[in-house]
Z-matrix of the N, CA and C atoms (Angstrom, degrees):
N
C 1 1.454
C 2 1.525 1 109.53
N 3 1.355 2 116.45 1 128.84
C 4 1.456 3 120.17 2 -179.40
C 5 1.525 4 110.31 3 -59.44
N 6 1.342 5 114.70 4 141.37
C 7 1.453 6 119.55 5 -176.91
C 8 1.518 7 111.13 6 -117.38
N 9 1.326 8 114.63 7 156.74
C 10 1.452 9 122.88 8 179.64
C 11 1.525 10 107.42 9 -138.41
N 12 1.324 11 117.47 10 135.96
C 13 1.455 12 119.85 11 177.34
C 14 1.526 13 109.40 12 -64.56
N 15 1.327 14 116.15 13 130.18
C 16 1.460 15 120.49 14 -177.28
C 17 1.525 16 112.65 15 -58.45
N 18 1.325 17 116.37 16 -35.85
C 19 1.463 18 119.69 17 -177.52
C 20 1.525 19 112.50 18 -70.23
N 21 1.331 20 117.14 19 -19.51
C 22 1.462 21 120.01 20 179.17
C 23 1.532 22 112.67 21 -103.15
N 24 1.319 23 117.63 22 -1.40
C 25 1.465 24 121.41 23 177.39
C 26 1.534 25 109.12 24 -67.31
N 27 1.346 26 117.97 25 153.98
C 28 1.470 27 120.09 26 177.47
C 29 1.527 28 111.74 27 -49.43
N 30 1.319 29 116.39 28 136.76
C 31 1.471 30 121.17 29 -174.52
C 32 1.524 31 113.08 30 -62.68
N 33 1.331 32 117.09 31 -23.10
C 34 1.461 33 119.37 32 -178.09
C 35 1.535 34 113.15 33 -81.85
N 36 1.331 35 117.39 34 -9.70
C 37 1.464 36 118.74 35 177.25
C 38 1.530 37 109.67 36 -65.02
N 39 1.327 38 118.74 37 134.31
C 40 1.464 39 121.74 38 -177.60
C 41 1.523 40 112.96 39 -85.13
N 42 1.332 41 115.90 40 62.40
C 43 1.469 42 119.36 41 -177.46
C 44 1.524 43 110.36 42 -123.77
N 45 1.327 44 115.25 43 155.88
C 46 1.465 45 120.34 44 173.38
C 47 1.525 46 108.59 45 -70.72
N 48 1.324 47 116.38 46 137.50
C 49 1.465 48 119.59 47 -175.05
C 50 1.525 49 113.46 48 -94.94
N 51 1.335 50 117.86 49 -26.98
C 52 1.459 51 119.48 50 -170.00
C 53 1.526 52 114.62 51 -114.67
N 54 1.327 53 116.99 52 -9.24
C 55 1.470 54 119.25 53 -177.81
C 56 1.526 55 111.93 54 -72.05
N 57 1.347 56 116.23 55 -36.68
C 58 1.461 57 121.23 56 178.62
C 59 1.524 58 108.47 57 -136.43
N 60 1.322 59 115.58 58 159.76
C 61 1.461 60 120.16 59 -175.15
C 62 1.523 61 113.09 60 -81.45
N 63 1.355 62 116.66 61 -38.50
C 64 1.462 63 119.81 62 -173.16
C 65 1.530 64 112.64 63 -118.43
N 66 1.328 65 114.70 64 157.99
C 67 1.459 66 122.39 65 169.75
C 68 1.522 67 106.95 66 -137.45
N 69 1.310 68 117.29 67 174.99
C 70 1.461 69 120.95 68 -178.04
C 71 1.527 70 109.90 69 -77.29
N 72 1.322 71 117.15 70 142.06
C 73 1.466 72 122.50 71 178.14
C 74 1.527 73 109.54 72 -96.58
N 75 1.341 74 117.93 73 138.96
C 76 1.466 75 120.15 74 -178.72
C 77 1.514 76 111.98 75 -76.87
N 78 1.326 77 116.33 76 153.65
C 79 1.453 78 120.54 77 171.31
C 80 1.528 79 107.46 78 -143.38
N 81 1.321 80 115.23 79 157.45
C 82 1.460 81 119.79 80 -177.71
C 83 1.519 82 110.58 81 135.62
N 84 1.332 83 117.55 82 -166.37
C 85 1.467 84 121.40 83 -171.58
C 86 1.524 85 115.51 84 -78.09
N 87 1.328 86 117.78 85 -18.49
C 88 1.467 87 119.58 86 -175.03
C 89 1.529 88 111.48 87 -85.80
N 90 1.347 89 117.55 88 153.86
C 91 1.472 90 120.25 89 175.89
C 92 1.526 91 110.54 90 -56.42
N 93 1.322 92 116.69 91 139.82
C 94 1.468 93 121.41 92 -176.09
C 95 1.531 94 112.36 93 -57.75
N 96 1.348 95 116.59 94 -36.80
C 97 1.468 96 118.93 95 -177.29
C 98 1.520 97 112.99 96 -78.91
N 99 1.343 98 116.72 97 -7.60
C 100 1.456 99 120.36 98 178.11
C 101 1.515 100 111.45 99 -126.25
N 102 1.328 101 115.46 100 35.60
C 103 1.463 102 119.69 101 174.43
C 104 1.521 103 109.11 102 -138.69
N 105 1.320 104 115.48 103 156.02
C 106 1.457 105 122.12 104 -177.36
C 107 1.523 106 109.06 105 -129.80
N 108 1.335 107 117.88 106 124.30
C 109 1.466 108 120.00 107 179.20
C 110 1.524 109 111.47 108 -58.62
N 111 1.323 110 116.00 109 141.85
C 112 1.467 111 120.58 110 179.34
C 113 1.524 112 111.79 111 -54.27
N 114 1.323 113 117.03 112 -38.01
C 115 1.460 114 119.99 113 -178.25
C 116 1.524 115 110.82 114 -58.54
N 117 1.336 116 117.02 115 -44.81
C 118 1.473 117 120.85 116 179.73
C 119 1.525 118 110.64 117 -69.62
N 120 1.320 119 116.45 118 -36.53
C 121 1.464 120 120.17 119 178.27
C 122 1.528 121 111.04 120 -60.93
N 123 1.326 122 116.26 121 -47.83
C 124 1.464 123 120.74 122 -177.66
C 125 1.527 124 111.59 123 -69.15
N 126 1.323 125 117.26 124 -41.08
C 127 1.468 126 120.40 125 -176.26
C 128 1.526 127 113.38 126 -82.45
N 129 1.326 128 117.64 127 -48.16
C 130 1.459 129 120.67 128 -168.72
C 131 1.527 130 114.87 129 -99.34
N 132 1.339 131 117.39 130 -26.24
C 133 1.463 132 119.90 131 179.25
C 134 1.525 133 110.80 132 -95.05
N 135 1.317 134 116.84 133 -57.18
C 136 1.462 135 120.43 134 -179.61
C 137 1.525 136 112.52 135 -80.80
N 138 1.329 137 116.05 136 -17.81
C 139 1.476 138 122.76 137 178.33
C 140 1.532 139 111.98 138 54.85
N 141 1.328 140 114.74 139 45.31
C 142 1.458 141 121.18 140 178.40
C 143 1.525 142 111.63 141 -94.47
N 144 1.322 143 116.12 142 -1.87
C 145 1.466 144 121.55 143 177.24
C 146 1.519 145 108.18 144 -148.10
N 147 1.329 146 115.85 145 151.48
C 148 1.462 147 120.39 146 179.69
C 149 1.524 148 112.14 147 -92.11
N 150 1.312 149 116.61 148 -24.78
C 151 1.462 150 120.62 149 -177.70
C 152 1.523 151 110.61 150 -129.93
N 153 1.337 152 115.06 151 163.51
C 154 1.452 153 119.68 152 176.15
C 155 1.516 154 111.62 153 -62.38
N 156 1.321 155 116.57 154 -35.17
C 157 1.466 156 120.96 155 179.70
C 158 1.525 157 110.72 156 -63.20
N 159 1.343 158 116.78 157 -42.10
C 160 1.467 159 120.54 158 179.39
C 161 1.527 160 110.54 159 -66.98
N 162 1.333 161 116.25 160 -42.34
C 163 1.463 162 120.34 161 179.66
C 164 1.531 163 110.43 162 -63.20
N 165 1.321 164 115.91 163 -42.25
C 166 1.458 165 121.07 164 178.87
C 167 1.522 166 110.80 165 -60.97
N 168 1.320 167 116.87 166 -39.60
C 169 1.466 168 121.42 167 179.98
C 170 1.527 169 110.80 168 -64.05
N 171 1.338 170 117.07 169 -42.99
C 172 1.470 171 121.77 170 178.61
C 173 1.526 172 110.35 171 -59.75
N 174 1.319 173 115.76 172 -44.69
C 175 1.460 174 121.07 173 -178.38
C 176 1.530 175 111.24 174 -68.33
N 177 1.326 176 116.08 175 -45.03
C 178 1.462 177 120.90 176 -178.96
C 179 1.524 178 112.34 177 -62.07
N 180 1.327 179 116.64 178 -27.89
C 181 1.470 180 120.23 179 178.68
C 182 1.530 181 112.03 180 -77.52
N 183 1.319 182 117.85 181 -3.46
C 184 1.461 183 120.90 182 178.23
C 185 1.509 184 113.83 183 79.35
N 186 1.342 185 117.09 184 26.51
C 187 1.466 186 120.78 185 -177.30
C 188 1.523 187 113.27 186 -86.48
N 189 1.338 188 116.85 187 -3.09
C 190 1.462 189 120.32 188 -178.55
C 191 1.527 190 110.09 189 -119.60
N 192 1.324 191 116.00 190 128.56
C 193 1.464 192 121.72 191 177.84
C 194 1.527 193 109.15 192 -110.47
N 195 1.316 194 115.64 193 135.94
C 196 1.466 195 121.41 194 173.16
C 197 1.520 196 107.30 195 -120.78
N 198 1.327 197 115.90 196 121.49
C 199 1.470 198 121.86 197 -176.96
C 200 1.523 199 111.91 198 53.10
N 201 1.325 200 115.15 199 38.92
C 202 1.462 201 120.79 200 173.87
C 203 1.507 202 115.87 201 84.34
N 204 1.333 203 117.89 202 3.33
C 205 1.463 204 121.20 203 -179.51
C 206 1.530 205 110.71 204 -121.74
N 207 1.336 206 115.99 205 142.01
C 208 1.457 207 119.94 206 175.93
C 209 1.528 208 109.05 207 -67.93
N 210 1.312 209 115.76 208 125.84
C 211 1.462 210 120.88 209 177.42
C 212 1.525 211 107.86 210 -114.03
N 213 1.326 212 116.67 211 118.30
C 214 1.463 213 121.07 212 -176.23
C 215 1.529 214 112.65 213 -106.20
N 216 1.324 215 115.93 214 10.43
C 217 1.460 216 121.44 215 179.73
C 218 1.533 217 109.31 216 -96.90
N 219 1.336 218 119.64 217 110.93
C 220 1.468 219 122.13 218 -177.66
C 221 1.520 220 114.04 219 -61.35
N 222 1.338 221 117.75 220 -23.13
C 223 1.461 222 119.34 221 -178.74
C 224 1.529 223 112.50 222 -99.20
N 225 1.332 224 118.01 223 9.06
C 226 1.461 225 120.64 224 175.61
C 227 1.522 226 109.12 225 -59.97
N 228 1.336 227 116.50 226 127.88
C 229 1.460 228 120.50 227 -176.91
C 230 1.519 229 112.69 228 -88.48
N 231 1.326 230 115.94 229 113.32
C 232 1.462 231 121.46 230 175.27
C 233 1.526 232 108.62 231 -76.51
N 234 1.347 233 117.51 232 137.95
C 235 1.457 234 120.67 233 -177.08
C 236 1.516 235 113.06 234 -133.24
N 237 1.326 236 115.12 235 -169.90
C 238 1.467 237 122.41 236 -172.65
C 239 1.529 238 112.74 237 -54.76
N 240 1.336 239 114.43 238 128.33
C 241 1.464 240 126.41 239 177.03
C 242 1.520 241 114.14 240 69.67
N 243 1.339 242 118.47 241 4.25
C 244 1.460 243 119.62 242 173.17
C 245 1.521 244 109.48 243 -61.00
N 246 1.317 245 115.51 244 145.55
C 247 1.468 246 121.68 245 178.93
C 248 1.523 247 108.57 246 -105.86
N 249 1.321 248 115.89 247 121.82
C 250 1.465 249 121.60 248 -178.59
C 251 1.527 250 108.32 249 -110.57
N 252 1.321 251 115.98 250 126.27
C 253 1.464 252 120.88 251 -178.80
C 254 1.524 253 109.91 252 -126.93
N 255 1.330 254 115.35 253 137.30
C 256 1.460 255 121.32 254 171.48
C 257 1.528 256 106.85 255 -121.36
N 258 1.338 257 116.70 256 94.31
C 259 1.470 258 121.48 257 -173.95
C 260 1.524 259 114.00 258 -54.82
N 261 1.342 260 117.98 259 -36.37
C 262 1.465 261 119.63 260 -178.12
C 263 1.526 262 111.61 261 -64.15
N 264 1.321 263 116.83 262 -25.76
C 265 1.472 264 121.28 263 178.48
C 266 1.527 265 112.26 264 -95.88
N 267 1.333 266 115.30 265 -10.10
C 268 1.470 267 121.68 266 -175.31
C 269 1.526 268 110.60 267 55.97
N 270 1.335 269 114.90 268 44.71
C 271 1.457 270 120.58 269 179.27
C 272 1.522 271 110.74 270 -130.11
N 273 1.352 272 114.19 271 145.90
C 274 1.459 273 121.16 272 -179.98
C 275 1.528 274 108.61 273 -135.25
N 276 1.340 275 116.20 274 137.69
C 277 1.461 276 121.58 275 179.37
C 278 1.527 277 109.75 276 -127.33
N 279 1.334 278 115.44 277 157.34
C 280 1.460 279 121.51 278 171.03
C 281 1.515 280 108.66 279 -122.95
N 282 1.334 281 116.63 280 137.82
C 283 1.467 282 121.12 281 177.40
C 284 1.524 283 109.37 282 -84.25
N 285 1.333 284 116.66 283 128.31
C 286 1.468 285 120.73 284 178.15
C 287 1.529 286 109.29 285 -126.55
N 288 1.328 287 117.19 286 154.90
C 289 1.467 288 120.81 287 -173.75
C 290 1.529 289 114.20 288 -83.35
N 291 1.311 290 116.26 289 71.30
C 292 1.465 291 121.35 290 174.67
C 293 1.523 292 108.12 291 -128.46
N 294 1.340 293 115.65 292 129.34
C 295 1.469 294 120.88 293 -177.61
C 296 1.530 295 109.70 294 52.61
N 297 1.329 296 114.55 295 52.20
C 298 1.460 297 120.27 296 -172.83
C 299 1.513 298 107.98 297 85.65
N 300 1.321 299 116.02 298 -96.06
C 301 1.463 300 122.02 299 170.38
C 302 1.512 301 108.84 300 -131.57
N 303 1.327 302 116.16 301 137.19
C 304 1.462 303 122.14 302 171.29
C 305 1.526 304 107.14 303 -121.26
N 306 1.322 305 115.79 304 161.54
C 307 1.464 306 120.00 305 -175.72
C 308 1.521 307 109.44 306 -127.48
N 309 1.337 308 115.41 307 117.01
C 310 1.457 309 120.87 308 -179.12
C 311 1.523 310 109.26 309 -107.79
N 312 1.329 311 115.76 310 142.39
C 313 1.466 312 119.03 311 175.07
C 314 1.518 313 109.52 312 -73.48
N 315 1.321 314 116.68 313 139.61
C 316 1.455 315 121.30 314 179.90
C 317 1.523 316 109.51 315 -125.18
N 318 1.336 317 117.23 316 158.16
C 319 1.468 318 119.43 317 -179.98
C 320 1.520 319 112.61 318 -67.73
N 321 1.305 320 115.30 319 153.05
C 322 1.467 321 122.55 320 -179.24
C 323 1.530 322 111.44 321 -53.04
N 324 1.334 323 116.73 322 -36.90
C 325 1.470 324 120.47 323 -176.17
C 326 1.529 325 112.60 324 -67.33
N 327 1.335 326 116.92 325 -15.22
C 328 1.472 327 119.73 326 -178.83
C 329 1.520 328 113.62 327 -100.16
N 330 1.308 329 117.82 328 0.65
C 331 1.467 330 119.19 329 -173.46
C 332 1.523 331 113.19 330 -66.71
N 333 1.337 332 117.51 331 -16.95
C 334 1.462 333 120.45 332 178.64
C 335 1.525 334 112.11 333 -101.90
N 336 1.345 335 117.55 334 9.24
C 337 1.459 336 120.70 335 -177.29
C 338 1.525 337 111.44 336 -113.75
N 339 1.324 338 115.75 337 136.98
C 340 1.455 339 120.60 338 -179.93
C 341 1.528 340 109.31 339 -149.48
N 342 1.328 341 116.00 340 140.54
C 343 1.460 342 120.82 341 174.34
C 344 1.521 343 108.59 342 -97.12
N 345 1.329 344 116.13 343 131.54
C 346 1.461 345 121.85 344 177.18
C 347 1.529 346 109.44 345 -127.17
N 348 1.312 347 115.09 346 148.77
C 349 1.464 348 121.87 347 179.13
C 350 1.525 349 110.00 348 -99.52
N 351 1.330 350 116.69 349 135.26
C 352 1.457 351 120.79 350 176.12
C 353 1.528 352 107.99 351 -80.12
N 354 1.329 353 116.80 352 114.94
C 355 1.462 354 119.94 353 -178.05
C 356 1.529 355 112.28 354 -102.68
N 357 1.331 356 116.97 355 -15.37
C 358 1.462 357 120.49 356 179.50
C 359 1.523 358 107.90 357 -165.92
N 360 1.319 359 116.82 358 161.85
C 361 1.469 360 120.57 359 175.55
C 362 1.518 361 108.95 360 -151.30
N 363 1.343 362 115.15 361 151.57
C 364 1.460 363 121.62 362 -179.32
C 365 1.520 364 109.62 363 -136.45
N 366 1.318 365 115.79 364 146.86
C 367 1.457 366 120.72 365 174.81
C 368 1.527 367 108.34 366 -96.86
N 369 1.331 368 116.38 367 123.61
C 370 1.457 369 121.98 368 -177.56
C 371 1.527 370 110.11 369 -104.22
N 372 1.334 371 116.08 370 178.40
C 373 1.461 372 120.37 371 177.83
C 374 1.519 373 110.01 372 -58.33
N 375 1.330 374 115.59 373 143.36
C 376 1.453 375 119.60 374 -179.02
C 377 1.506 376 112.66 375 80.70
N 378 1.342 377 116.56 376 15.09
C 379 1.460 378 122.91 377 179.94
C 380 1.527 379 113.70 378 60.73
N 381 1.328 380 115.68 379 21.69
C 382 1.461 381 119.63 380 173.37
C 383 1.527 382 108.51 381 -75.13
N 384 1.321 383 116.17 382 141.01
C 385 1.458 384 120.81 383 178.92
C 386 1.521 385 109.13 384 -107.37
N 387 1.332 386 115.56 385 127.46
C 388 1.462 387 120.72 386 176.27
C 389 1.520 388 108.73 387 -100.00
N 390 1.330 389 115.51 388 121.04
C 391 1.459 390 121.24 389 176.93
C 392 1.519 391 109.02 390 -95.96
N 393 1.313 392 116.98 391 126.36
C 394 1.459 393 121.90 392 177.04
C 395 1.524 394 108.19 393 -100.93
N 396 1.318 395 116.50 394 122.14
C 397 1.453 396 121.11 395 -173.66
C 398 1.525 397 112.00 396 -104.12
N 399 1.310 398 115.83 397 164.31
C 400 1.469 399 121.60 398 -172.25
C 401 1.522 400 113.77 399 -66.44
N 402 1.324 401 118.15 400 -18.61
C 403 1.469 402 119.89 401 -178.86
C 404 1.522 403 112.24 402 -99.37
N 405 1.348 404 116.07 403 15.40
C 406 1.459 405 120.30 404 175.62
C 407 1.512 406 115.29 405 92.11
N 408 1.308 407 118.24 406 -9.95
C 409 1.465 408 119.32 407 -178.43
C 410 1.535 409 110.67 408 -84.21
N 411 1.333 410 115.15 409 157.15
C 412 1.460 411 122.60 410 177.15
C 413 1.523 412 108.51 411 -123.32
N 414 1.331 413 115.92 412 141.86
C 415 1.459 414 120.96 413 178.29
C 416 1.523 415 108.53 414 -129.10
N 417 1.333 416 116.97 415 132.65
C 418 1.455 417 122.12 416 175.19
C 419 1.523 418 109.80 417 -93.76
N 420 1.328 419 116.62 418 137.28
C 421 1.460 420 120.42 419 -177.27
C 422 1.521 421 110.62 420 -151.17
N 423 1.318 422 116.33 421 162.40
C 424 1.464 423 121.86 422 171.44
C 425 1.520 424 111.43 423 -101.02
N 426 1.334 425 115.49 424 -9.10
C 427 1.464 426 121.16 425 -177.71
C 428 1.524 427 110.73 426 -82.90
N 429 1.330 428 115.60 427 157.72
C 430 1.454 429 121.17 428 179.24
C 431 1.524 430 110.55 429 -98.54
N 432 1.319 431 115.63 430 121.47
C 433 1.458 432 122.20 431 175.99
C 434 1.520 433 108.36 432 -128.38
N 435 1.313 434 116.56 433 159.51
C 436 1.464 435 121.25 434 -179.63
C 437 1.516 436 110.84 435 -108.83
N 438 1.334 437 116.32 436 150.40
C 439 1.458 438 119.33 437 172.99
C 440 1.516 439 108.87 438 -61.87
N 441 1.314 440 115.34 439 149.52
C 442 1.469 441 126.02 440 -176.02
C 443 1.538 442 112.35 441 81.82
N 444 1.354 443 117.47 442 -14.55
C 445 1.464 444 119.33 443 172.22
C 446 1.522 445 108.47 444 -68.57
N 447 1.326 446 116.62 445 164.55
C 448 1.461 447 121.32 446 176.29
C 449 1.523 448 110.48 447 -118.56
N 450 1.327 449 114.70 448 154.54
C 451 1.457 450 121.52 449 175.80
C 452 1.521 451 109.37 450 -124.60
N 453 1.310 452 116.49 451 133.92
C 454 1.462 453 121.03 452 168.40
C 455 1.515 454 105.38 453 -91.00
N 456 1.338 455 116.44 454 119.09
C 457 1.462 456 119.61 455 -176.69
C 458 1.518 457 111.21 456 -121.92
N 459 1.339 458 114.87 457 158.23
C 460 1.460 459 120.89 458 170.93
C 461 1.515 460 107.65 459 -91.02
N 462 1.326 461 115.52 460 134.25
C 463 1.462 462 119.77 461 178.50
C 464 1.532 463 109.25 462 -116.08
N 465 1.333 464 117.86 463 145.47
C 466 1.462 465 127.41 464 5.72
C 467 1.531 466 115.12 465 -88.33
N 468 1.338 467 118.28 466 3.91
C 469 1.468 468 120.24 467 -171.92
C 470 1.528 469 113.49 468 -70.87
N 471 1.344 470 117.91 469 -20.79
C 472 1.460 471 124.05 470 -178.68
C 473 1.527 472 112.89 471 67.20
N 474 1.321 473 116.43 472 29.49
C 475 1.462 474 120.85 473 175.70
C 476 1.531 475 108.66 474 -77.78
N 477 1.342 476 115.45 475 130.44
C 478 1.464 477 119.74 476 178.62
C 479 1.525 478 109.48 477 -77.83
N 480 1.329 479 116.01 478 121.60
C 481 1.467 480 122.13 479 -178.96
C 482 1.521 481 110.95 480 -96.78
N 483 1.340 482 116.01 481 -40.88
C 484 1.463 483 120.14 482 -177.36
C 485 1.521 484 110.03 483 -153.36
N 486 1.316 485 114.99 484 149.47
C 487 1.466 486 122.99 485 179.41
C 488 1.527 487 108.10 486 -115.42
N 489 1.346 488 116.47 487 130.47
C 490 1.462 489 120.69 488 179.73
C 491 1.530 490 108.16 489 -122.81
N 492 1.308 491 117.24 490 121.30
C 493 1.452 492 121.37 491 -175.70
C 494 1.527 493 112.13 492 -78.90
N 495 1.334 494 114.26 493 147.99
C 496 1.455 495 121.61 494 171.57
C 497 1.524 496 106.08 495 -82.79
N 498 1.317 497 116.23 496 95.03
C 499 1.453 498 120.47 497 -175.46
C 500 1.527 499 110.59 498 -155.15
N 501 1.306 500 115.90 499 168.88
C 502 1.460 501 121.80 500 179.09
C 503 1.528 502 110.50 501 -56.49
N 504 1.318 503 115.91 502 139.56
C 505 1.471 504 125.58 503 179.01
C 506 1.522 505 113.89 504 79.40
N 507 1.344 506 118.28 505 -2.64
C 508 1.464 507 119.39 506 172.36
C 509 1.525 508 109.03 507 -76.11
N 510 1.336 509 115.68 508 155.56
C 511 1.465 510 120.67 509 175.90
C 512 1.521 511 109.38 510 -89.26
N 513 1.328 512 115.51 511 134.20
C 514 1.457 513 120.44 512 -179.65
C 515 1.522 514 110.33 513 -126.53
N 516 1.320 515 116.09 514 147.72
C 517 1.467 516 121.25 515 172.14
C 518 1.515 517 108.12 516 -108.48
N 519 1.337 518 115.29 517 138.46
C 520 1.453 519 121.31 518 179.26
C 521 1.528 520 109.20 519 -83.04
N 522 1.322 521 116.90 520 130.94
C 523 1.462 522 121.41 521 -173.77
C 524 1.525 523 113.97 522 -94.71
N 525 1.324 524 117.71 523 -17.89
C 526 1.455 525 119.03 524 -177.15
C 527 1.517 526 111.58 525 -158.19
N 528 1.344 527 115.67 526 174.92
C 529 1.448 528 120.61 527 -178.81
C 530 1.516 529 112.37 528 83.14
N 531 1.325 530 116.25 529 -170.88
C 532 1.463 531 120.64 530 -175.25
C 533 1.530 532 113.31 531 -67.77
N 534 1.336 533 116.90 532 -18.70
C 535 1.476 534 120.39 533 179.67
C 536 1.533 535 112.44 534 -101.10
N 537 1.313 536 117.46 535 13.60
C 538 1.470 537 121.17 536 -177.42
C 539 1.521 538 111.39 537 -53.11
N 540 1.316 539 116.03 538 132.65
C 541 1.450 540 121.85 539 177.79
C 542 1.516 541 114.32 540 93.54
N 543 1.339 542 117.16 541 -12.09
C 544 1.462 543 119.62 542 -179.45
C 545 1.525 544 110.64 543 -77.80
N 546 1.336 545 115.20 544 144.67
C 547 1.458 546 121.89 545 177.99
C 548 1.524 547 107.90 546 -115.41
N 549 1.331 548 116.38 547 127.51
C 550 1.458 549 120.25 548 -177.88
C 551 1.524 550 109.62 549 -150.77
N 552 1.330 551 115.40 550 164.43
C 553 1.460 552 121.11 551 -178.44
C 554 1.531 553 110.27 552 -89.06
N 555 1.329 554 115.82 553 140.88
C 556 1.454 555 120.56 554 177.36
C 557 1.526 556 109.74 555 -73.47
N 558 1.322 557 114.88 556 120.75
C 559 1.469 558 120.99 557 -179.86
C 560 1.518 559 111.27 558 -96.31
N 561 1.335 560 115.56 559 -37.96
C 562 1.462 561 119.80 560 -177.56
C 563 1.526 562 109.37 561 -155.14
N 564 1.335 563 116.89 562 139.30
C 565 1.464 564 121.92 563 178.74
C 566 1.526 565 109.01 564 -112.11
N 567 1.329 566 116.18 565 120.81
C 568 1.454 567 121.53 566 176.99
C 569 1.531 568 108.52 567 -104.39
N 570 1.334 569 117.64 568 -170.37
C 571 1.458 570 120.78 569 -175.53
C 572 1.522 571 112.31 570 -61.17
N 573 1.312 572 116.61 571 -52.26
C 574 1.463 573 120.39 572 -177.27
C 575 1.522 574 113.62 573 -119.89
N 576 1.314 575 116.92 574 -7.11
C 577 1.464 576 120.66 575 -175.16
C 578 1.526 577 110.38 576 -129.92
N 579 1.322 578 114.84 577 159.59
C 580 1.461 579 121.20 578 -179.15
C 581 1.524 580 108.71 579 -128.90
N 582 1.328 581 115.89 580 136.09
C 583 1.456 582 121.37 581 175.94
C 584 1.522 583 108.25 582 -92.92
N 585 1.336 584 115.86 583 122.33
C 586 1.465 585 121.72 584 -178.08
C 587 1.520 586 110.56 585 -111.17
N 588 1.327 587 115.09 586 146.63
C 589 1.459 588 120.27 587 -178.60
C 590 1.522 589 109.67 588 -127.13
N 591 1.331 590 115.68 589 115.08
C 592 1.460 591 121.85 590 177.07
C 593 1.506 592 108.06 591 -134.36
N 594 1.350 593 116.55 592 -121.37
C 595 1.461 594 119.80 593 173.17
C 596 1.524 595 109.89 594 -64.95
N 597 1.331 596 114.83 595 -26.37
C 598 1.464 597 122.43 596 174.39
C 599 1.514 598 107.97 597 -147.01
N 600 1.326 599 116.35 598 171.04
C 601 1.460 600 120.71 599 178.82
C 602 1.525 601 109.30 600 -98.99
N 603 1.331 602 116.76 601 133.61
C 604 1.460 603 120.46 602 -179.67
C 605 1.532 604 110.24 603 -151.29
N 606 1.347 605 115.35 604 160.90
C 607 1.462 606 121.60 605 -179.06
C 608 1.523 607 111.31 606 -105.35
N 609 1.325 608 115.68 607 145.60
C 610 1.461 609 121.70 608 178.60
C 611 1.526 610 108.35 609 -142.20
N 612 1.334 611 118.69 610 140.43
C 613 1.474 612 120.30 611 173.83
C 614 1.529 613 110.56 612 -59.37
N 615 1.317 614 116.56 613 143.79
C 616 1.471 615 120.86 614 -179.38
C 617 1.521 616 112.46 615 -53.60
N 618 1.339 617 115.96 616 -40.47
C 619 1.462 618 120.16 617 -174.16
C 620 1.524 619 112.73 618 -65.90
N 621 1.338 620 117.82 619 -15.20
C 622 1.467 621 121.24 620 -178.36
C 623 1.522 622 112.91 621 -98.75
N 624 1.335 623 116.61 622 19.35
C 625 1.467 624 119.93 623 -178.80
C 626 1.523 625 111.47 624 -121.83
N 627 1.323 626 114.63 625 148.87
C 628 1.468 627 120.90 626 169.52
C 629 1.529 628 107.06 627 -135.16
N 630 1.318 629 116.74 628 131.56
C 631 1.459 630 121.70 629 -179.11
C 632 1.526 631 108.95 630 -76.12
N 633 1.338 632 116.16 631 132.38
C 634 1.469 633 119.80 632 -174.44
C 635 1.528 634 114.02 633 -122.58
N 636 1.341 635 117.63 634 -2.57
C 637 1.457 636 119.20 635 179.70
C 638 1.513 637 111.48 636 164.39
N 639 1.335 638 115.85 637 -172.57
C 640 1.469 639 121.18 638 177.35
C 641 1.532 640 109.23 639 -109.14
N 642 1.311 641 117.35 640 -79.10
C 643 1.464 642 119.90 641 179.38
C 644 1.524 643 112.23 642 -83.03
N 645 1.328 644 116.36 643 -27.65
C 646 1.456 645 121.80 644 177.52
C 647 1.523 646 108.52 645 -153.05
N 648 1.339 647 118.35 646 159.21
C 649 1.463 648 120.37 647 178.13
C 650 1.529 649 111.20 648 -59.62
N 651 1.331 650 116.29 649 142.42
C 652 1.459 651 120.83 650 -179.82
C 653 1.516 652 113.20 651 -73.54
N 654 1.331 653 116.45 652 -18.77
C 655 1.469 654 121.39 653 178.82
C 656 1.513 655 109.03 654 -137.43
N 657 1.315 656 116.99 655 166.06
C 658 1.453 657 120.99 656 179.27
C 659 1.525 658 109.97 657 -70.39
N 660 1.346 659 115.20 658 124.76
C 661 1.467 660 120.24 659 -178.06
C 662 1.527 661 112.07 660 -129.26
N 663 1.330 662 117.72 661 4.40
C 664 1.465 663 121.11 662 -179.60
C 665 1.518 664 110.03 663 -139.46
């Protein structure tokens, strides 16, 4: 299992820094600094195990689902808007970008819903368009979408339920920086930055935003 020095792990990880030298390193589609290994999630966040060995056993038995699929890799990195389900507990959580990552419980009816950001797209043979999303997944479509737009999809099937444009008056969530986790309406779009209006008006780089709805978020995010 890949290891990471505890002292160099992201500061928001809920781990002891001086008791042991190493911890597990995350792997998967999400950025390393914004993902949390399943082992740490099960042991240190959900506190469903006292040791790494116990947490690893729970994961290896297939008791944890991420985005509707059993994940048996203890170092799989959970990231923004991933849906984590433990059927034996009848509980479902969503990862949101607050204090690194936070995990909120969501209703059963939302466990198959996820918002993803279009970060790139390619035209393939037969005029099929491949959408590359922020969580590493790809979707083929005949419809025209723009980068920075968001899609509400059903997981794990990847069926597109709704399309939300990156445009003025859309609701956006901040993914990083001092305003991480805040939801506000887009007031003005500049070349590289966006002016948001919520309890107050503030600016955020375009790359740190994900569109989550129009009048209200399409899924539970708080």
